N, C-alpha and C positions, 0 to 999 in steps of 0.2 A: 285716473283709472286705478280702482283699488286692486291690491294684490300684484302690482307691477313693479318694475325697476328698469333702469336704462343699463345696457350692456353692450359692449363691443363684441359682434358675433361675425362669423365668416359668411360672406355673400352666398357662398354655394350651399350653406345649410338651410336657406330660405326657399320655400316652395310656394307659389301663388295659386290658390285655387282660382275658379272662375270669378272675375272681377267684373263690376259694373263698367268701369272704363275699359274700352276695347281699342282706342285709338291713341298712339303715342307717335307724335311727329319726330322724325329722325332729326330735323335741323334743330328742334326744341331739345332733344336728348344730347345732341353734340354740343350745344351752347351750355346745358347744365353741367355736362361732364367737365368741359373747360373751367367752369367756376368751381366745380368740386377740386379740381387739381390746384387750382390757385388758392381757394380759401378753405377747403376741406368742407365736410358735411355740416351744415349749420343747423339741421333739424332732424332728429332721429325718425326712423320708420317704426310702424307698429306690428308686432308679431305675437304670437302666443306659442307655448311650448308644445310639441308634438313628438314625444319620445326624445330622442336625440337631436332632433331637427326642429324646425320652425315652420309655421305657416303664416305668410304675410297678411296683415290686416288693411294696413294702409301704408302709402309711400312707395308704390311699385315703380313709379317714374324715377324715383330718386335711388332706389335700388339699381335699376337698369343702368342710369347714368353712372353709378358708382362703379359698376362692373366695366362700363365703357371707359372710364377713366383709368382703368387697370388697378383699382384697389381691391384688396381681399376682404378688409374688415369694414363693417358699418354699424354705427351708433343705432340701437333699437330699443324701443320702450317693449319690454317682454312681459307678457302675461302669463301666469303659471296656471290660472283657473281655465280649464276647458269651457269653451261658451258654445252656445248654440248657433246655428246657421243665421237665424233671424237676428241675434244679437251682433254676429260678425258683420252681417250686411248692413245693420243700423250704424255700427262704429264707421265703416267704409264710407257710408252715404254722407254722415255728419262731416267727416274730414274732407271729402271730395267736394261736397257742396260749399263749405266753408272757403275752400280754395278757388271755387269756380272753375274746377279742372274737369267736370264732366260735360260731355257734348249733350245737347237738349234730350235726344233719344235715349242716351246711356241714363241720364237721370230719371227718365219716365219708365224706362224697364226696371231700375234699381228699386224705385218707390213701389212699382206694381209687385216685384218680387217679394219685397218686404212685407207688403200687406198680406200676400198670399201666405208667406212663411210663418207671420206673427199672428194673423187673424185680427190684425188692428184695422180699425176704419181710416179713411183718409183723413179725418180730423185728428185722430190719435197720431198718425204718422206724422203729420204736421208738427205736432208738438214735440214729437221725439227728435225729429231731424232738424228742428228749428227753422221751420219754414211757415210761411202764412198758408192757412187752409186754401185760399183762393189760388195761390202759386202751385199748390199740390194738384188741385183740380185741374189748372191749365196744363200742367205737366203731363198727367195722366191722359188728358184729351188727345194728345199725340198719338197715343195707341189706338185710337179709333179710326185714323187715317189709313188708306190703302197702302200697301207695300211700296209701290212705285213713288208715292209722295214721300213716304217715309225715308226712302233711299234718298230722295233729293234734299231732305232736310239734313240727313247724315253727310252727305256730300257738301252742304253749305250753299247749295243753289237756291234753297228756299229757307229763309230765317225762321226762328222759332216763333216769332211774333205773328208772321203770317200763317205758320202751321196751327196756332191756337186759333186764329179766325177761320182757316179752312176745316177745322173740326167741327165747327159749327153748321156746316153745310151737309144737310142730310142727303141730297141728291148726288149719288156717286158720279154720275157724268158730269154734272155742272161743277163739282168739287174738282174733278180731274181738269176740266177746262180752265178753271180758275188757276189751279196749281201751275199749268203750263204756262199761262200768262205771267205769273209772278216769277217762275224760273227764268222765263225769256227776258224778264225786265221791263215789260210793257205794262205792268200792273204793280203799283207800290203797296207797301202794307197799309197805309192809311186809306188808299183808293179802295182796296180789297175790303177793309172794315166798313167803308161807307156803303160799298156795293151790297156786302152780306146784310147789312142793317136794312137796307131798302128791300131786299129780298124777303127777309124775315117779317118785315112790317110794310107789304106793299100799298100803295096808294090805291084806294079803291074809291068808287063814287060813294059819297055818303051826304046825308042832309046838309045843305050848305056848302058842299064841296063839289063844284062842277068840273067836269073834265075840261081840259083845254086842248086845243089841236093847233099845230103849226105845220106849215108846209114850206119847206126851203127849196128854192129853184136853183138848179146847178147848170152848168153848161152842157150843151148838146141836148137841151130840152128836158134833162132829167130832173124828178121831183122827189123829195123825201119827206114824209109825213110822220109826225109823232104825236100821239094822243095820250095823254095822262092828266093827273091831278096836279095842280101847282107847278106847271112846268118852269124850270129854269135851265140855265147852261148847263150846269152840272147833271141835272136829271136827263136832259138830252144826251149828254155824252155817255152816260150809264146805260141808257137804253139802247144807244147804238153800238156801244162796246159790247153789251150782252148779245145784240143780234148778230154781230160780226163774229163772236165766238161761236155761235151756234152755225153760222154759215161755214166757218173754217171746219168745224166737226163733221159737218154734213159733206164737205168736199174731201175730206180725208177718207170718210166710209163710202164715197162714191154716190152719194144720195143725189136725185133730181131736185131741182128747186121745188116743185109742187110736192114732193114726198117730204121734204124737210118742213114745209108749211104746214102740211096735215099733221106731222109729228108734234109741231109746237102747238097747233091748234088743240090736238088730243092732251097735251100736258096741261093746258089751261082748264081743261074740263074735268081734270082729276080732282077729287076732293082733298083739300089741304090738311 
């Protein structure tokens, strides 16, 4: 970084404006503080001058652990030249992404804010923060999810990979139903991807592709019938799981069976 040098500065001289990273695990901080007491600070934080004080750019976790370790001074790469918020954001993102220290949604919000502050496209931002364009697009897709699902991703009950898949689902109700199954552990990320693929490209009767019908006999005189193109064990499981999810959602809403079936029938008549 041009126009910069490393100095030992007082921790209380550094303030931290809004950062992309919002979560700092107390156990991690305590462990880092113990390492700092034993070995010292192995890598400086980044700041720029703001009058007689400094504003932090990166390394807030190290700064917090340094204070927790009871140290007054911290090594810092100090930049004299004032920088724009867009440039500061870019520097923070590069630093945090390279260390994999941002949570998925923190990264998504940071990339989105950088695009808005700088006027750059997603492709341009990908080059600046050293990410693949596809990775930036996937990260930004998390911002399309509803707030409850985003909270579950932030809490870790839904993984980022599953979040990327859920963002492909346009139907809000179905998206929420699938998210609930993922959070409950009844639907894996791979199973979710397969189901969404089938939802996006449903098997429909076409020339040379006949529908198959199976009927399974269960105890108590019960029958279950599934009709679709190219029936397999996996496709039957997917069909039944989708139907079960709709039944559970209907039960939660207090819908009668006939009402639920009418709702499903109406959905099939809607243009895609």
